[in-house]
C-alpha positions as CSV (number, residue, x, y, z in Angstrom):
1,M,26.1,15.9,9.9
2,S,23.0,15.2,11.4
3,Q,20.5,13.2,9.6
4,R,17.6,14.5,7.4
5,R,14.0,14.3,9.0
6,I,11.7,11.6,7.3
7,I,8.3,12.9,6.1
8,L,5.7,10.2,5.4
9,A,3.2,12.0,2.8
10,S,0.3,9.7,3.5
11,G,-2.5,9.7,6.1
12,S,-2.7,5.7,5.9
13,P,-2.7,4.2,9.4
14,R,-1.3,1.1,8.0
15,R,2.0,2.9,6.4
16,K,2.2,4.7,9.2
17,E,2.6,1.4,11.6
18,L,4.6,0.0,8.9
19,L,7.2,2.7,8.8
20,T,7.0,2.5,12.9
21,H,8.1,-0.9,12.8
22,M,11.4,-0.2,10.4
23,G,12.9,1.8,13.4
24,V,13.0,5.0,12.2
25,D,11.8,8.4,13.2
26,F,9.4,10.2,11.1
27,E,6.5,12.5,11.0
28,V,3.2,12.6,8.9
29,I,2.2,15.2,6.6
30,P,-0.6,13.9,4.5
31,S,-0.6,15.0,0.7
32,D,-3.5,16.8,-0.7
33,F,-2.2,15.3,-4.4
34,D,-5.2,14.7,-6.6
35,E,-5.5,10.8,-7.2
36,R,-7.0,9.5,-10.2
37,L,-7.3,6.0,-11.5
38,D,-7.0,5.4,-15.3
39,D,-7.5,2.1,-17.2
40,S,-6.0,3.1,-20.0
41,R,-2.7,2.7,-18.6
42,T,-1.0,-0.1,-16.6
43,P,-1.5,0.0,-13.0
44,E,1.9,-0.2,-12.5
45,A,2.3,3.2,-14.3
46,V,-0.6,4.7,-12.4
47,A,0.8,3.7,-9.0
48,K,4.1,5.0,-9.5
49,E,2.8,8.4,-10.9
50,L,0.3,8.3,-7.9
51,G,3.1,7.7,-5.2
52,L,5.5,10.3,-6.9
53,G,2.8,12.7,-7.0
54,K,1.9,12.8,-3.1
55,A,5.8,12.9,-2.4
56,L,6.6,15.6,-4.7
57,T,3.4,17.8,-3.3
58,V,5.1,17.5,0.3
59,A,8.8,17.8,-0.9
60,K,8.4,20.9,-2.3
61,K,7.4,22.2,1.3
62,Y,10.0,20.5,2.8
63,P,13.0,20.3,0.5
64,D,15.5,19.5,3.1
65,A,13.7,16.3,4.2
66,I,13.3,12.7,3.1
67,V,9.8,12.3,1.7
68,I,8.2,9.3,1.3
69,G,5.1,8.9,-0.8
70,S,3.0,5.6,-1.9
71,D,0.1,4.4,-3.4
72,S,-1.9,1.1,-3.8
73,I,-4.1,0.0,-6.6
74,V,-6.1,-3.2,-6.8
75,T,-7.0,-4.5,-10.2
76,I,-9.1,-7.2,-11.2
77,D,-9.9,-8.1,-15.2
78,G,-8.2,-5.1,-16.3
79,K,-10.2,-3.0,-14.0
80,Q,-8.5,-0.7,-11.5
81,L,-10.3,-0.7,-8.2
82,G,-10.2,2.5,-5.9
83,K,-11.8,2.8,-2.7
84,P,-15.4,2.2,-2.4
85,A,-17.6,5.4,-2.1
86,D,-20.3,3.3,0.0
87,I,-21.3,0.2,1.4
88,E,-22.9,-0.7,-1.7
89,E,-20.0,-0.3,-3.8
90,A,-18.1,-2.4,-1.4
91,R,-20.4,-5.0,-1.4
92,D,-20.2,-5.3,-5.3
93,I,-16.6,-5.2,-5.4
94,L,-16.4,-8.2,-2.8
95,K,-18.9,-10.3,-5.3
96,M,-16.5,-9.1,-8.1
97,L,-13.0,-10.2,-6.1
98,A,-15.2,-13.5,-5.0
99,G,-13.1,-16.8,-6.8
100,K,-10.6,-14.6,-8.5
101,C,-7.1,-13.3,-8.3
102,N,-6.9,-9.5,-7.9
103,V,-3.3,-7.7,-8.1
104,V,-2.2,-5.3,-5.7
105,S,0.1,-2.9,-7.2
106,C,1.8,-0.7,-4.7
107,S,4.1,2.1,-5.3
108,L,7.1,3.5,-3.4
109,A,8.3,7.1,-3.8
110,V,11.2,8.6,-2.1
111,I,12.5,12.1,-2.7
112,C,14.8,14.7,-1.0
113,L,15.1,18.0,-3.2
114,A,18.2,19.2,-1.2
115,E,20.3,15.9,-2.4
116,Q,18.5,16.0,-5.9
117,F,17.3,12.5,-4.9
118,Q,14.5,10.8,-6.6
119,E,13.7,7.0,-6.7
120,V,10.3,5.5,-7.8
121,D,9.5,1.9,-7.8
122,V,6.4,-0.6,-7.5
123,E,5.6,-4.0,-6.5
124,N,2.8,-6.5,-7.3
125,A,1.2,-9.2,-5.1
126,D,-1.3,-11.5,-6.5
127,V,-4.2,-12.0,-4.0
128,Y,-6.4,-15.1,-4.6
129,F,-9.9,-15.0,-3.0
130,K,-12.2,-17.8,-2.2
131,P,-15.6,-18.2,-3.9
132,Y,-17.9,-15.8,-2.8
133,D,-19.5,-16.3,0.9
134,E,-22.3,-14.1,1.4
135,L,-22.3,-14.3,5.2
136,A,-18.7,-13.7,5.8
137,A,-19.0,-10.7,3.3
138,E,-21.8,-9.0,5.1
139,A,-20.0,-9.6,8.3
140,Y,-17.1,-7.7,6.9
141,L,-18.9,-5.1,5.4
142,R,-20.6,-4.4,9.1
143,T,-17.2,-3.7,10.4
144,G,-16.6,-0.6,8.2
145,D,-13.1,-1.6,7.6
146,W,-13.7,-1.6,3.7
147,A,-14.2,2.3,4.0
148,D,-10.6,3.5,3.3
149,K,-9.2,0.3,1.6
150,A,-8.1,0.1,-2.2
151,G,-10.2,-2.8,-3.6
152,G,-12.6,-2.4,-0.4
153,Y,-10.7,-4.9,1.8
154,G,-8.1,-4.9,4.3
155,V,-6.3,-8.3,4.7
156,Q,-5.1,-7.5,8.2
157,N,-8.6,-6.8,9.6
158,G,-10.9,-9.4,9.0
159,A,-10.7,-9.7,5.0
160,D,-8.3,-12.5,5.6
161,V,-11.1,-15.1,5.8
162,F,-11.8,-14.3,2.1
163,I,-8.2,-15.0,0.7
164,E,-7.0,-18.6,-0.4
165,Y,-3.5,-17.3,-0.7
166,I,-1.2,-14.3,-1.7
167,D,1.8,-14.9,-4.0
168,G,3.9,-11.8,-2.9
169,S,4.8,-9.8,-0.1
170,Y,2.6,-9.2,2.9
171,D,3.7,-5.7,3.5
172,T,3.1,-4.8,-0.1
173,V,-0.5,-5.6,0.2
174,L,-0.5,-3.7,3.3
175,G,0.5,-0.6,1.3
176,L,4.2,0.0,1.7
177,P,7.5,-2.0,0.4
178,T,9.5,-1.9,3.2
179,A,12.2,-4.0,2.2
180,K,12.8,-1.7,-0.8
181,L,12.5,1.2,1.4
182,A,14.9,0.2,4.0
183,K,17.7,-0.1,1.3
184,I,17.1,3.5,0.3
185,L,16.9,4.7,4.0
186,Q,20.4,3.1,4.4
187,Q,21.8,5.3,1.8
188,F,21.2,8.4,4.0
189,D,22.8,6.4,6.7
190,Y,19.6,5.4,8.5
191,Q,19.8,1.9,10.2
192,A,16.0,1.0,8.8
193,R,15.0,-2.5,8.7
194,P,12.2,-4.4,6.7
195,A,9.1,-4.0,8.6
196,K,8.2,-7.9,8.5
197,P,4.6,-7.6,9.8
198,V,2.7,-10.8,11.1
199,P,0.0,-12.0,9.1
200,P,-3.1,-13.3,10.5
201,S,-3.1,-16.8,11.6
202,G,-4.0,-19.3,8.9
203,L,-3.3,-16.8,5.9
204,R,-1.2,-18.7,3.3
205,F,1.6,-17.6,1.1
206,K,2.7,-19.0,-2.3
207,Q,6.2,-18.2,-1.5
208,V,8.0,-17.8,1.4
209,Q,8.3,-14.1,2.8
210,I,12.0,-13.2,2.8
211,V,13.0,-9.6,3.1
């Protein structure tokens, strides 16, 4: 029996890169699911709902496929942060993050309707920022990298200079818990492996990254 096709229900280049490193063939079909934050609920619950919504929207069109959905929410002081609308909002967010810990909640939803399979999980990572450095922040803002990032920063593309250390998995911060995903795909007889992305040199972790 041939393996089922794998669909990533996200247009995120970071998720695409992580899934590529897992060694499986897949295609990208971004979901048009409406994403909304909700501070009245936990970020974990919201991230799971959004990841599942993305996956289910695509899975209904491709019921025989294994569909992967994911969503990342950055939270600080109980406030959920989405993608900044413009550079001014990105600047305000960086000021808010400086010298504090923010939590990245990254969900993973895998659905195969033909197999009546559905699994949804979420993983957290604590990201500790250094005190605010205006010059470094302005240099990063000029790159435009903040534009499509939850919380207004991408640790792999220059925002690592703001970070004191990370307590959690690096691929969770990037946007896809690949160790969890590898175990799920192995149930479908895929020889998937955790992505093990290499962090920027100098970026510190509170715990050893073992996946």
